[in-house]
C-alpha positions as CSV (number, residue, x, y, z in Angstrom):
1,M,13.6,14.8,-39.5
2,T,11.1,12.0,-40.2
3,G,7.8,12.6,-38.6
4,M,8.9,15.8,-36.8
5,G,7.4,18.4,-39.2
6,V,8.1,22.0,-38.4
7,E,6.7,22.1,-34.8
8,V,8.4,24.6,-32.6
9,G,8.6,22.0,-29.8
10,A,10.4,19.6,-32.1
11,Q,13.0,22.1,-33.0
12,A,13.6,23.0,-29.3
13,A,13.8,19.2,-28.5
14,R,16.4,18.7,-31.2
15,S,18.5,21.7,-30.0
16,R,18.5,20.3,-26.5
17,A,19.4,16.8,-27.8
18,L,22.4,18.4,-29.5
19,A,23.4,20.0,-26.2
20,V,23.3,16.6,-24.5
21,L,25.4,15.1,-27.3
22,R,27.9,17.9,-26.9
23,I,28.3,17.0,-23.2
24,R,29.0,13.4,-24.3
25,S,31.6,14.7,-26.8
26,R,33.3,16.9,-24.2
27,A,33.5,13.9,-21.8
28,L,35.2,11.9,-24.6
29,A,37.6,14.8,-25.3
30,V,38.6,15.0,-21.6
31,A,39.3,11.2,-21.7
32,L,41.4,11.6,-24.8
33,L,43.3,14.8,-23.8
34,P,46.2,13.0,-21.9
35,A,46.6,10.7,-24.8
36,A,46.8,13.6,-27.2
37,V,49.4,15.3,-25.0
38,A,51.4,12.1,-24.9
39,V,51.3,11.9,-28.7
40,V,52.6,15.5,-29.0
41,L,55.5,14.7,-26.7
42,L,56.4,11.6,-28.5
43,A,56.2,13.4,-31.9
44,G,58.4,16.3,-30.5
45,R,61.0,13.8,-29.4
46,S,61.1,12.1,-32.8
47,T,61.4,15.4,-34.7
48,G,63.9,16.9,-32.3
49,H,61.8,19.8,-31.3
50,I,61.3,18.6,-27.7
51,T,64.6,17.4,-26.2
52,G,66.2,17.3,-22.8
53,A,66.4,15.0,-19.8
54,H,63.5,16.7,-18.0
55,W,61.2,16.2,-21.1
56,G,61.8,12.5,-20.9
57,I,60.5,12.3,-17.4
58,V,57.5,14.4,-18.3
59,R,56.9,12.3,-21.3
60,W,56.7,9.0,-19.3
61,I,54.5,10.6,-16.6
62,V,52.1,11.9,-19.3
63,I,52.1,8.5,-21.0
64,G,51.2,6.8,-17.7
65,I,48.4,9.2,-17.1
66,A,47.1,8.7,-20.7
67,V,47.1,4.9,-20.3
68,A,45.3,5.1,-17.0
69,T,42.8,7.6,-18.3
70,L,42.1,5.5,-21.4
71,L,41.6,2.4,-19.4
72,A,39.3,4.2,-17.0
73,A,37.3,5.7,-19.9
74,A,37.1,2.3,-21.6
75,G,35.8,0.7,-18.3
76,I,33.2,3.5,-17.8
77,A,32.1,3.2,-21.4
78,L,31.8,-0.5,-21.1
79,V,29.7,-0.2,-17.9
80,V,27.4,2.4,-19.5
81,A,27.1,0.3,-22.7
82,R,26.3,-3.0,-20.9
83,A,24.1,-1.6,-18.2
84,R,20.5,-2.5,-18.7
85,P,18.2,0.5,-18.7
86,A,15.1,0.3,-16.5
87,V,12.0,-1.1,-18.2
88,S,8.5,-0.7,-16.9
89,P,6.7,-4.0,-15.9
90,T,4.0,-4.5,-18.5
91,V,1.8,-7.2,-20.0
92,P,2.9,-7.6,-23.7
93,I,0.0,-7.8,-26.2
94,T,0.8,-9.3,-29.6
95,E,-1.1,-8.4,-32.7
96,A,-2.8,-11.8,-32.7
97,A,-4.3,-11.0,-29.3
98,A,-5.6,-7.6,-30.3
99,P,-5.7,-7.1,-34.1
100,D,-8.4,-4.3,-33.8
101,L,-6.3,-2.4,-31.3
102,Y,-3.2,-2.6,-33.5
103,R,-5.2,-1.5,-36.5
104,M,-6.6,1.5,-34.6
105,V,-3.1,2.5,-33.5
106,R,-1.7,2.2,-37.0
107,D,-4.5,4.2,-38.5
108,L,-3.9,6.9,-35.8
109,A,-0.2,6.9,-36.7
110,D,-0.9,7.3,-40.4
111,R,-3.3,10.2,-39.7
112,L,-0.6,11.9,-37.6
113,D,2.1,11.2,-40.2
114,V,4.4,9.5,-37.7
115,P,5.9,6.0,-37.4
116,A,3.6,3.4,-35.8
117,P,4.7,1.9,-32.5
118,S,6.5,-1.4,-32.8
119,A,4.4,-3.1,-30.2
120,I,1.7,-2.6,-27.6
121,A,1.8,-3.5,-23.9
122,L,-0.5,-2.9,-20.9
123,T,0.3,-1.5,-17.5
124,P,-1.9,-1.7,-14.4
125,D,-2.0,2.0,-14.0
126,C,-3.9,5.0,-15.3
127,D,-1.2,6.3,-17.7
128,S,0.1,5.8,-21.2
129,W,3.5,6.5,-22.7
130,L,6.1,5.4,-25.2
131,E,9.1,3.3,-24.0
132,D,12.3,2.5,-25.9
133,R,13.2,-1.2,-25.5
134,T,15.9,-1.4,-28.2
135,H,18.9,-1.8,-25.8
136,P,20.7,-5.1,-26.5
137,A,20.9,-5.8,-22.7
138,H,17.1,-6.3,-22.7
139,G,17.7,-9.6,-24.5
140,P,15.1,-11.5,-26.6
141,P,11.5,-11.4,-25.7
142,A,10.2,-14.0,-23.2
143,R,9.0,-17.3,-24.5
144,T,5.4,-18.3,-24.6
145,G,5.5,-20.4,-21.5
146,D,7.6,-17.9,-19.5
147,D,5.8,-14.6,-20.1
148,I,6.2,-11.9,-17.5
149,S,2.6,-11.8,-16.7
150,G,2.9,-15.0,-14.7
151,V,-0.5,-16.3,-15.9
152,R,0.1,-19.5,-18.0
153,G,-1.9,-20.5,-21.0
154,I,-3.0,-17.0,-22.1
155,R,-2.7,-16.8,-25.8
156,G,-1.1,-13.7,-27.4
157,L,0.5,-12.3,-24.3
158,S,4.0,-13.4,-25.3
159,A,6.0,-12.7,-28.4
160,P,7.1,-15.7,-30.5
161,R,10.5,-17.1,-29.9
162,H,11.8,-16.1,-33.3
163,Q,10.6,-12.5,-33.1
164,R,13.4,-9.9,-32.9
165,V,13.7,-7.1,-30.5
166,P,11.6,-4.2,-31.7
167,T,13.5,-1.1,-32.9
168,A,10.8,1.4,-32.4
169,P,9.2,2.6,-29.2
170,V,6.6,0.4,-27.5
171,L,3.2,1.9,-26.8
172,V,2.2,1.3,-23.2
173,I,-1.5,1.7,-22.4
174,G,-3.1,1.8,-18.9
175,S,-5.3,-1.2,-18.6
176,P,-8.1,0.6,-16.8
177,F,-8.5,2.8,-19.8
178,L,-9.4,-0.1,-22.0
179,W,-12.3,-1.2,-19.7
180,W,-13.7,2.2,-18.7
181,M,-13.2,4.3,-21.9
182,R,-15.1,3.9,-25.1
183,V,-13.2,3.3,-28.4
184,G,-13.4,6.9,-29.5
185,E,-12.2,8.2,-26.1
186,L,-9.3,5.8,-26.1
187,R,-8.3,7.0,-29.6
188,A,-8.4,10.6,-28.5
189,V,-6.3,9.9,-25.4
190,L,-3.7,7.9,-27.3
191,A,-3.4,10.6,-30.1
192,P,-0.7,12.8,-28.4
193,V,1.1,9.6,-27.1
194,V,1.3,8.1,-30.6
195,A,2.4,11.4,-32.0
196,G,5.5,11.2,-29.9
197,T,6.9,8.5,-32.1
198,G,7.9,11.2,-34.6
199,P,10.4,12.9,-32.4
200,S,11.5,9.6,-31.0
201,A,12.6,8.5,-34.4
202,H,14.9,11.5,-34.9
203,P,18.6,10.3,-34.8
204,D,19.8,13.1,-32.5
205,I,16.9,12.8,-30.0
206,A,17.3,9.0,-30.0
207,A,21.0,9.2,-29.4
208,A,20.6,11.7,-26.6
209,R,18.0,9.5,-24.9
210,R,20.2,6.4,-25.2
211,F,23.1,8.3,-23.6
212,V,21.0,9.5,-20.7
213,R,19.4,6.1,-20.1
214,G,22.8,4.5,-20.2
215,L,24.2,6.8,-17.5
216,D,21.1,6.2,-15.4
217,A,21.5,2.5,-15.7
218,A,25.2,2.7,-14.9
219,V,24.4,4.6,-11.7
220,A,22.0,1.8,-10.7
221,V,24.6,-0.8,-11.4
222,T,27.2,0.9,-9.3
223,S,24.7,1.3,-6.4
224,A,24.0,-2.4,-6.1
225,P,25.1,-3.6,-2.6
226,E,26.0,-7.2,-3.4
227,R,29.6,-6.5,-4.4
228,G,33.0,-7.3,-3.1
229,P,35.3,-4.6,-1.5
230,L,37.5,-4.1,-4.6
231,V,34.6,-4.1,-7.0
232,R,32.8,-1.6,-4.9
233,V,35.8,0.7,-5.0
234,V,36.1,0.5,-8.7
235,L,32.4,0.9,-9.3
236,G,32.3,3.8,-6.9
237,G,34.6,5.7,-9.3
238,V,32.4,4.8,-12.3
239,G,29.3,5.9,-10.4
240,W,30.9,9.2,-9.5
241,V,31.6,9.9,-13.2
242,A,28.1,8.8,-14.3
243,R,26.5,11.0,-11.7
244,L,28.6,14.0,-12.7
245,L,27.6,13.5,-16.4
246,L,23.9,13.1,-15.4
247,R,24.0,16.4,-13.4
248,S,25.6,18.1,-16.4
249,C,22.9,17.1,-18.9
250,R,19.9,16.9,-16.6
251,G,18.6,20.3,-17.5
252,H,19.0,19.8,-21.2
253,A,17.3,16.3,-21.0
254,E,14.3,17.8,-19.2
255,E,13.9,20.5,-21.7
256,M,14.3,18.0,-24.5
257,E,11.4,15.9,-23.2
258,R,9.3,19.0,-22.7
259,G,9.9,19.9,-26.3
260,V,9.0,16.3,-27.5
261,A,5.8,16.5,-25.5
262,A,4.9,19.9,-26.9
263,A,5.6,18.8,-30.4
264,A,3.4,15.7,-29.9
265,A,0.5,17.7,-28.4
266,E,0.7,20.2,-31.3
267,R,0.6,17.5,-33.9
268,A,-2.3,15.7,-32.2
269,Q,-4.5,18.8,-32.0
270,A,-6.2,18.0,-35.3
271,V,-7.3,14.5,-34.2
272,D,-10.6,14.4,-32.3
273,Y,-10.0,17.7,-30.5
274,G,-13.5,17.9,-29.0
275,L,-13.5,14.3,-27.9
276,R,-10.2,14.7,-26.3
277,I,-11.6,17.2,-23.8
278,V,-14.2,14.7,-22.7
279,A,-11.7,11.9,-22.7
280,Q,-9.4,13.8,-20.3
281,E,-12.3,14.0,-17.9
282,Q,-12.6,10.3,-18.1
283,V,-8.9,9.9,-17.3
284,G,-9.3,11.7,-14.0
285,L,-12.4,9.7,-13.1
286,A,-10.7,6.4,-14.0
287,Y,-7.7,7.3,-11.8
288,A,-10.0,8.1,-8.8
289,G,-12.0,4.8,-9.2
290,W,-8.8,2.8,-9.8
291,D,-7.2,4.1,-6.7
292,R,-10.2,3.4,-4.5
293,L,-10.5,-0.1,-6.0
294,L,-6.9,-0.9,-5.2
295,T,-6.7,0.5,-1.7
296,R,-10.2,-0.5,-0.5
297,V,-10.9,-3.7,-2.4
298,A,-7.8,-5.3,-3.7
299,L,-5.4,-4.6,-0.8
300,P,-7.4,-6.6,1.8
301,A,-7.5,-9.5,-0.6
302,W,-3.8,-9.4,-1.3
303,R,-3.1,-9.4,2.4
304,M,-5.2,-12.6,2.7
305,G,-3.2,-14.3,0.0
306,R,-5.9,-13.9,-2.7
307,W,-5.7,-11.7,-5.7
308,P,-8.9,-10.5,-7.6
309,S,-8.6,-11.7,-11.1
310,R,-10.8,-9.1,-12.7
311,L,-9.6,-5.8,-11.4
312,D,-10.2,-3.9,-14.7
313,A,-13.8,-5.2,-14.8
314,G,-14.1,-4.1,-11.2
315,V,-13.0,-0.5,-12.0
316,V,-16.1,-0.3,-14.3
317,A,-18.3,-1.3,-11.5
318,A,-16.6,1.1,-9.1
319,L,-16.9,4.0,-11.4
320,T,-20.5,3.2,-12.2
321,E,-21.2,3.2,-8.5
322,L,-19.3,6.5,-8.1
323,S,-21.4,8.1,-10.9
324,R,-24.5,6.9,-9.1
325,R,-23.5,8.5,-5.8
326,D,-21.8,11.6,-7.0
327,R,-23.9,14.1,-8.8
328,L,-20.9,15.6,-10.6
329,A,-20.4,12.2,-12.4
330,E,-24.1,11.6,-13.3
331,G,-23.5,11.9,-17.1
332,F,-20.6,9.5,-17.1
333,A,-22.7,6.4,-16.7
334,S,-24.7,7.2,-19.9
335,R,-21.6,6.5,-22.0
336,L,-21.7,2.8,-21.0
337,G,-24.0,2.0,-23.9
338,E,-21.2,2.7,-26.4
339,R,-18.6,0.1,-27.4
340,P,-15.9,-0.3,-24.7
341,A,-12.3,-0.2,-25.7
342,C,-11.7,-3.7,-24.3
343,D,-13.7,-5.1,-27.2
344,L,-10.5,-4.4,-29.3
345,L,-9.0,-7.4,-27.5
346,E,-9.6,-11.0,-28.6
347,E,-9.6,-12.3,-25.0
348,P,-10.4,-9.5,-22.6
349,G,-10.8,-11.9,-19.6
350,A,-7.3,-13.4,-20.1
351,V,-5.7,-10.0,-20.4
352,D,-7.5,-8.7,-17.4
353,E,-6.3,-11.7,-15.4
354,A,-2.7,-11.0,-16.4
355,A,-2.9,-7.3,-15.6
356,S,-4.5,-8.1,-12.3
357,L,-1.7,-10.4,-11.3
358,L,0.9,-7.8,-12.4
359,A,-0.9,-5.2,-10.3
360,A,-0.6,-7.4,-7.3
361,R,3.1,-7.7,-7.9
362,L,3.7,-4.0,-8.4
363,F,1.5,-2.7,-5.6
364,H,1.8,-5.5,-3.0
365,G,4.9,-7.6,-4.0
366,G,3.0,-10.9,-4.5
367,P,4.5,-13.9,-6.2
368,A,4.9,-14.1,-10.0
369,A,2.5,-17.0,-10.5
370,P,-0.6,-18.4,-8.8
371,G,-0.1,-21.0,-6.1
372,P,-1.7,-22.6,-3.1
373,G,-1.1,-19.5,-1.0
374,W,-1.7,-17.1,-3.8
375,A,-4.9,-18.0,-5.6
376,P,-7.2,-15.9,-7.7
377,V,-10.6,-14.9,-6.5
378,G,-13.6,-13.8,-8.5
379,W,-15.9,-11.0,-7.5
380,Q,-18.8,-13.4,-6.7
381,E,-16.6,-15.3,-4.2
382,Y,-15.0,-12.1,-2.8
383,P,-17.4,-11.7,0.2
384,D,-17.0,-15.2,1.5
385,E,-13.4,-15.9,0.5
386,V,-11.9,-12.5,1.5
387,V,-14.3,-10.4,3.6
388,D,-15.5,-13.1,6.0
389,R,-12.0,-14.6,6.4
390,K,-10.5,-11.1,7.0
391,W,-12.9,-10.2,9.7
392,R,-12.5,-13.5,11.5
393,T,-8.7,-13.5,11.3
394,D,-8.6,-9.9,12.7
395,A,-11.0,-10.9,15.5
396,A,-8.9,-13.9,16.4
397,R,-5.8,-11.8,16.5
398,L,-7.6,-9.3,18.8
399,H,-8.6,-12.1,21.2
400,R,-5.1,-13.5,21.2
401,V,-3.7,-10.2,22.2
402,L,-6.3,-9.9,25.0
403,D,-5.3,-13.4,26.2
404,A,-1.7,-12.3,26.2
405,L,-2.7,-9.2,28.3
406,G,-4.3,-11.5,30.8
407,V,-7.9,-10.2,30.2
408,R,-10.5,-12.7,31.5
409,H,-13.5,-13.7,29.6
410,T,-16.7,-11.9,30.5
411,V,-19.1,-14.2,32.3
412,H,-22.6,-13.6,31.1
413,P,-25.7,-15.6,32.2
414,A,-26.9,-15.9,28.6
415,A,-23.6,-17.2,27.2
416,P,-23.5,-20.9,26.5
417,R,-19.9,-21.1,27.6
418,A,-17.9,-18.6,29.6
419,D,-14.6,-19.0,27.8
420,G,-15.7,-18.3,24.2
421,P,-14.5,-15.2,22.3
422,T,-17.3,-12.6,22.7
423,L,-17.7,-9.0,21.7
424,E,-18.7,-8.2,25.3
425,R,-15.2,-9.0,26.4
426,V,-13.8,-6.3,24.0
427,L,-16.4,-3.8,25.0
428,E,-15.8,-4.3,28.7
429,Y,-12.0,-3.9,28.2
430,L,-12.2,-0.7,26.2
431,T,-14.7,1.0,28.3
432,V,-13.0,3.7,30.5
433,Q,-16.1,5.5,31.9
434,E,-17.3,5.2,35.4
435,G,-19.5,2.2,35.5
436,A,-17.3,0.1,33.3
437,C,-17.4,-2.7,35.9
438,R,-21.2,-2.7,36.2
439,A,-23.6,-5.5,37.1
440,A,-24.9,-7.7,34.3
441,A,-27.9,-6.2,32.4
442,P,-31.2,-8.1,32.9
443,T,-32.2,-10.4,30.2
444,G,-35.6,-11.5,29.0
445,E,-36.7,-14.9,27.8
446,S,-34.8,-14.4,24.5
447,G,-31.6,-13.4,26.3
448,S,-31.5,-9.9,24.9
449,V,-30.4,-7.0,27.1
450,E,-32.5,-4.0,28.0
451,S,-34.1,-1.8,25.5
452,E,-32.3,0.7,23.4
453,S,-34.1,3.6,25.1
454,A,-32.7,2.6,28.4
455,V,-29.2,2.6,27.1
456,M,-29.5,5.9,25.4
457,D,-31.0,7.5,28.5
458,A,-28.1,6.5,30.6
459,A,-25.6,9.3,31.1
460,P,-21.9,8.4,30.6
461,T,-21.0,9.3,34.1
462,G,-24.3,9.4,35.8
463,G,-25.5,7.2,38.7
464,A,-28.3,4.6,38.8
465,P,-31.3,5.0,41.1
466,A,-31.4,2.6,44.1
467,G,-33.0,-0.7,43.3
468,E,-32.4,-0.4,39.5
469,P,-29.7,-2.3,37.6
470,L,-26.8,-0.5,36.3
471,R,-26.9,0.5,32.6
472,D,-24.3,1.3,30.0
473,G,-22.3,4.3,31.1
474,G,-23.9,4.4,34.6
475,E,-22.1,4.4,37.9
476,P,-23.0,2.7,41.2
477,P,-24.4,5.2,43.7
478,A,-22.1,6.2,46.6
479,D,-22.9,6.5,50.3
480,E,-23.9,10.0,51.3
481,G,-20.8,12.1,51.9
482,G,-18.5,9.2,51.0
483,P,-16.6,8.1,48.0
484,T,-17.9,5.9,45.3
485,R,-17.4,2.2,45.5
486,R,-14.8,2.2,42.8
487,E,-12.8,4.9,44.5
488,A,-13.0,3.1,47.8
489,A,-11.9,-0.1,46.2
490,I,-8.9,1.5,44.6
491,D,-8.1,3.4,47.8
492,S,-8.1,0.1,49.7
493,G,-4.6,-0.7,48.4
494,A,-4.6,-1.0,44.7
495,P,-2.0,1.1,43.0
496,R,-3.5,4.3,41.6
497,V,-2.3,5.3,38.1
498,E,-4.9,7.8,37.0
499,G,-2.4,10.5,36.4
500,A,0.4,8.2,35.3
501,P,1.5,8.5,31.7
502,A,1.3,5.5,29.5
503,E,5.1,5.4,29.2
504,E,5.4,4.1,32.7
505,I,3.3,1.1,31.8
506,L,4.6,0.4,28.4
507,R,8.4,0.7,28.7
508,D,11.0,-1.3,26.9
509,G,14.5,-0.4,27.8
510,D,15.2,3.3,27.0
511,E,12.4,3.6,24.5
512,Q,9.0,4.7,25.8
513,V,5.9,3.7,23.9
514,A,2.5,5.2,24.6
515,D,0.4,3.8,21.8
516,G,2.3,1.0,20.2
517,G,3.1,3.0,17.1
518,S,2.7,2.1,13.5
519,G,6.1,1.1,12.4
520,P,7.4,-2.5,12.9
521,R,10.5,-1.4,14.8
522,R,8.5,0.6,17.3
523,A,5.8,-2.1,17.7
524,A,8.4,-4.8,18.2
525,A,10.2,-2.7,20.8
526,S,7.0,-2.5,22.9
527,A,5.9,-6.1,22.4
528,D,7.4,-7.5,25.6
529,S,6.3,-4.6,27.9
530,A,2.8,-4.6,26.4
531,V,2.2,-8.3,26.6
532,H,4.0,-9.5,29.7
533,A,3.9,-6.5,32.1
534,P,0.1,-6.6,32.5
535,H,0.2,-10.0,34.3
536,V,2.3,-8.5,37.1
537,E,0.1,-5.5,37.4
538,S,-3.0,-7.7,37.6
539,E,-1.7,-9.8,40.4
540,T,-0.6,-6.6,42.3
541,S,-4.0,-5.1,42.1
542,E,-5.7,-8.3,43.3
543,N,-3.3,-8.8,46.2
544,A,-3.7,-5.2,47.2
545,L,-7.5,-5.5,47.3
546,D,-7.4,-8.7,49.3
547,D,-5.0,-7.3,51.9
548,G,-6.6,-3.9,52.2
549,E,-7.4,-2.6,55.7
550,G,-11.0,-2.1,56.6
551,P,-14.2,-2.9,54.8
552,V,-15.1,-1.2,51.6
553,P,-18.2,1.0,51.9
554,H,-21.0,0.0,49.6
555,D,-24.6,0.5,49.0
556,Q,-27.1,-2.3,49.8
557,N,-28.9,-1.9,46.4
558,G,-25.7,-2.0,44.4
559,P,-23.0,-4.6,43.8
560,S,-21.0,-5.7,46.8
561,A,-17.5,-4.4,47.6
562,E,-16.1,-7.8,46.8
563,A,-17.7,-7.8,43.3
564,T,-16.3,-4.4,42.7
565,A,-12.9,-5.4,43.9
566,D,-12.9,-8.4,41.7
567,C,-13.8,-6.3,38.7
568,V,-11.0,-3.9,39.3
569,A,-8.6,-6.8,39.8
570,E,-9.5,-8.2,36.4
571,A,-8.1,-5.1,34.7
572,P,-4.9,-6.4,33.0
573,V,-3.1,-3.0,33.3
574,N,-3.1,-0.4,36.1
575,A,-5.2,1.7,33.8
576,P,-7.5,4.5,35.0
577,L,-11.1,3.5,34.9
578,T,-12.0,7.2,34.9
579,G,-10.1,10.2,33.7
580,A,-8.8,11.9,30.6
581,P,-8.0,9.7,27.5
582,V,-4.4,9.0,26.6
583,T,-2.9,11.1,23.8
584,D,-0.1,10.0,21.5
585,E,1.5,12.4,19.1
586,E,1.5,9.8,16.2
587,D,-1.7,7.8,16.7
588,G,-3.9,10.5,18.2
589,V,-6.3,9.9,21.2
590,V,-7.1,6.5,22.6
591,G,-9.4,5.7,25.5
592,S,-7.0,4.8,28.3
593,V,-3.6,3.4,29.2
594,R,-5.0,-0.2,28.8
595,T,-6.4,0.8,25.4
596,A,-2.9,1.9,24.6
597,A,-1.6,-1.5,25.8
598,L,-4.0,-3.3,23.4
599,V,-2.9,-1.0,20.6
600,A,0.8,-1.9,21.4
601,G,0.0,-5.6,21.5
602,L,-1.8,-5.5,18.1
603,S,1.0,-3.5,16.5
604,A,3.5,-6.0,17.8
605,A,1.5,-8.9,16.6
606,M,1.1,-7.3,13.1
607,A,4.9,-6.6,13.0
608,R,5.7,-10.2,13.9
609,E,3.4,-11.5,11.2
610,E,4.7,-9.1,8.5
611,A,8.3,-10.0,9.5
612,V,7.7,-13.7,8.6
613,P,7.0,-14.2,4.8
614,E,5.0,-17.4,5.5
615,A,2.8,-15.6,8.0
616,A,1.8,-12.9,5.5
617,P,0.0,-14.7,2.6
618,G,0.8,-13.2,-0.8
619,G,3.4,-10.9,0.5
620,G,7.1,-10.8,0.1
621,G,9.0,-12.7,-2.6
622,T,8.0,-15.4,-4.9
623,G,9.7,-18.2,-3.1
624,Q,11.6,-19.0,-6.3
625,P,14.9,-17.7,-7.6
626,T,14.6,-14.8,-10.0
627,R,15.8,-15.2,-13.5
628,P,17.4,-11.9,-14.7
629,D,17.7,-13.1,-18.3
630,R,13.9,-13.4,-18.5
631,T,12.7,-10.5,-16.4
632,L,12.7,-6.9,-17.4
633,W,12.9,-5.5,-13.9
634,D,14.4,-6.5,-10.5
635,D,12.1,-8.6,-8.4
636,A,14.0,-7.6,-5.3
637,L,12.5,-4.1,-5.6
638,L,8.9,-5.3,-5.5
639,P,6.6,-3.8,-4.6
640,L,7.5,-0.8,-6.7
641,F,4.5,1.3,-5.8
642,P,3.2,0.5,-2.2
643,L,-0.4,1.6,-2.0
644,Q,-0.4,3.2,1.4
645,P,1.9,3.9,4.4
646,P,1.7,1.6,7.4
647,R,-1.4,2.0,9.5
648,T,-1.2,3.7,12.9
649,G,-1.9,1.8,16.1
650,R,-5.3,3.4,16.6
651,E,-6.3,2.5,13.0
652,L,-5.3,-1.1,13.7
653,L,-7.4,-1.2,16.8
654,V,-10.4,0.3,15.0
655,D,-10.1,-2.2,12.2
656,H,-9.9,-5.1,14.7
657,V,-12.8,-4.0,16.8
658,T,-14.9,-3.4,13.7
659,A,-14.1,-6.9,12.5
660,M,-15.2,-8.3,15.9
661,V,-18.5,-6.4,15.6
662,C,-19.0,-7.8,12.1
663,C,-18.3,-11.3,13.3
664,A,-20.9,-11.0,16.1
665,A,-23.4,-9.5,13.6
666,M,-23.0,-12.4,11.2
667,D,-23.1,-15.1,13.9
668,T,-25.9,-13.7,16.1
669,A,-28.1,-11.4,13.9
670,G,-28.0,-13.1,10.5
671,A,-25.8,-10.4,8.8
672,A,-23.7,-11.2,5.8
673,P,-20.4,-10.0,4.4
674,G,-20.6,-7.8,1.4
675,L,-18.5,-5.9,-1.1
676,D,-18.8,-2.2,-1.7
677,W,-17.0,-1.1,-4.9
678,L,-15.8,2.1,-3.4
679,D,-15.3,1.3,0.3
680,G,-14.3,-2.4,0.2
681,P,-15.5,-4.9,2.7
682,S,-18.9,-4.0,4.1
683,L,-21.5,-5.5,6.5
684,L,-25.0,-6.3,5.1
685,V,-27.8,-6.3,7.6
686,R,-31.1,-7.3,6.2
687,G,-29.8,-6.7,2.7
688,E,-28.6,-3.1,3.4
689,R,-25.1,-1.9,4.0
690,A,-24.3,-0.8,7.5
691,A,-22.5,2.5,6.9
692,D,-22.7,4.0,10.4
693,L,-20.5,1.4,12.3
694,T,-17.0,3.0,12.0
695,P,-17.8,6.3,13.8
696,R,-19.3,4.4,16.7
697,V,-16.2,2.1,17.0
698,L,-14.0,5.2,16.8
699,T,-15.9,6.7,19.7
700,L,-15.3,3.6,21.7
701,V,-11.6,3.5,21.0
702,R,-10.9,7.2,21.2
703,E,-13.2,8.2,24.1
704,G,-13.9,4.8,25.8
705,D,-17.6,5.4,25.4
706,P,-19.5,2.2,24.4
707,V,-23.0,3.8,24.5
708,P,-23.3,4.6,20.8
709,L,-22.0,1.2,19.8
710,R,-24.2,-0.6,22.3
711,A,-27.2,1.3,21.1
712,W,-26.4,0.3,17.5
713,L,-26.0,-3.3,18.5
714,L,-29.3,-3.3,20.3
715,H,-31.1,-1.7,17.4
716,L,-29.9,-4.4,15.0
717,G,-30.4,-7.3,17.5
718,I,-26.7,-8.2,17.7
719,R,-25.8,-10.2,20.8
720,P,-22.4,-9.1,22.1
721,E,-22.4,-11.7,25.0
722,K,-22.6,-14.7,22.7
723,P,-19.4,-16.4,21.4
724,V,-18.5,-16.1,17.8
725,R,-16.6,-18.3,15.3
726,L,-13.1,-17.3,14.6
727,V,-10.4,-18.5,12.1
């Protein structure tokens, strides 16, 4: 019982390990039982105690069953023995790369009176554990030039070729801990983990763990799809037996691991107990900052084919910013004056780069090595290389979908060319209030539209006084006792669909789509109806307006009936210009049916791009054949831990409209792309972060009300009518 001591948890773990081994022994006894019966029958015949013709028949039947059972048991045992247990993807750290870290771990093991871990590895996650890598199927360690990190030329990240497979557990440390925690805090966090090497070295516990891992690996082998029919049948029987044994020992294995954890925690209580309480708080804080950094900062870069090469350094900046904003974390930033745990590494930058690339593989499925379409990016270049490119790419996709929907470019007197991609085109299309097809706002010498107060004073459904230009949200006045010009224009012959559900517009076969959805299958199903149907509807509306009987009543001071008819004819879908928003159970509320058409088009475009590996930079496979003999995990399963579920259609539309607004701000108001450590890409206007943009865009998408966004644009001097530069 080396290193186990007399802890109660250790004794409980050993008893549960013996229970697992008894299940293994019973399985072996069941496999040998027919052979034992056959031996008894043969011995009875030779001694004359079992004679008779019927015993001869029984004897041969039992011998056949015994031979078949032994062959099946041998095959199952061979599969279990040769199956490669799962190994966590990590960045190996040799002692030459981190002598101080190895020294600290050995001192900690000596103080706890347990065996020291055989090696240390880093994982791009906020966790630490011990991992057994003694199985022969793991093979020799990777050579220096082919280390699993994928970053070439990093010293100390690969074991030498002559080094043997370690026989003790490997200590796996979360890389964010090394950069955020101080040396003392890391020591306190690792104390209960290192203490687990004591129970791991016990023969019974080690044997029970090997048995359970072998069964688990055998189940994985039998579940592989790339097999022939006969092999699948044979492996199906092996998998059934392995699953049966796993179910039998599952409860004992769980209690064994609980006992090991309890014994390790009990043994580690004497090591830096007070500091461990503070360190556990840092674990939770590091996890929160790491999650925000990956989902808000790293994920946009990965989707653009770039991977931040200093993620662990970025988590320090993110957590420092969090401590500045959150009063509950005010005292955490004061610790930064102490020695960080990353100083225990000889080359922290190289290790951070390797861990960052591995994080991109695990959470996004990127290639294993940098390349032309998968290049590293530093934090200084992130705004220009990622944020600016992301916004312009999304804005270009938005205008491509509008082109496919048949939406015409908005003609504005101040625009240098009428066919350029403008924000005004998007605003006009998404506006569903009365007054959406209003006259152009007056411009001054500088080309700016009317004042912010005029826009804010305009009611969303109110009318404009005679002789005054229409403002955002206003409606042309109607003749006394008669309908409004828009109602008259629609009644003149254009099909009315104010009460029609979105499914009648966006229909593809038997599947009805209201909002485009978020999944690729649903988006692809609505692609044809969302992109091609609007052309027919636009022509129908225009012809109906041209052939309508009788003149359209209009006011002398407002736009003419012909202008209103042309505006209605420009609508790419027979969408209601007034009325209640469209509701979808999955995506929520959107402004109108034609907003739903835009959502469906964007979802379909995103689905098509994600379906083609070349169109999604940094995503998918590596482009090179995998080498199972040099990899400790299956590349086909990447990404192992996707960061977030697919975005809904409304979220896609909000992101694309926001990107278009940011492009207009950069090209017309001198704004600049920026990086917020907690929120990701951000817009900097006059050196300050614009934090109030998303709610205004959401109001436009959800309610079809452009007034808050237009007021925001006017306040910052952003020109929506001017063309912007796209990718």
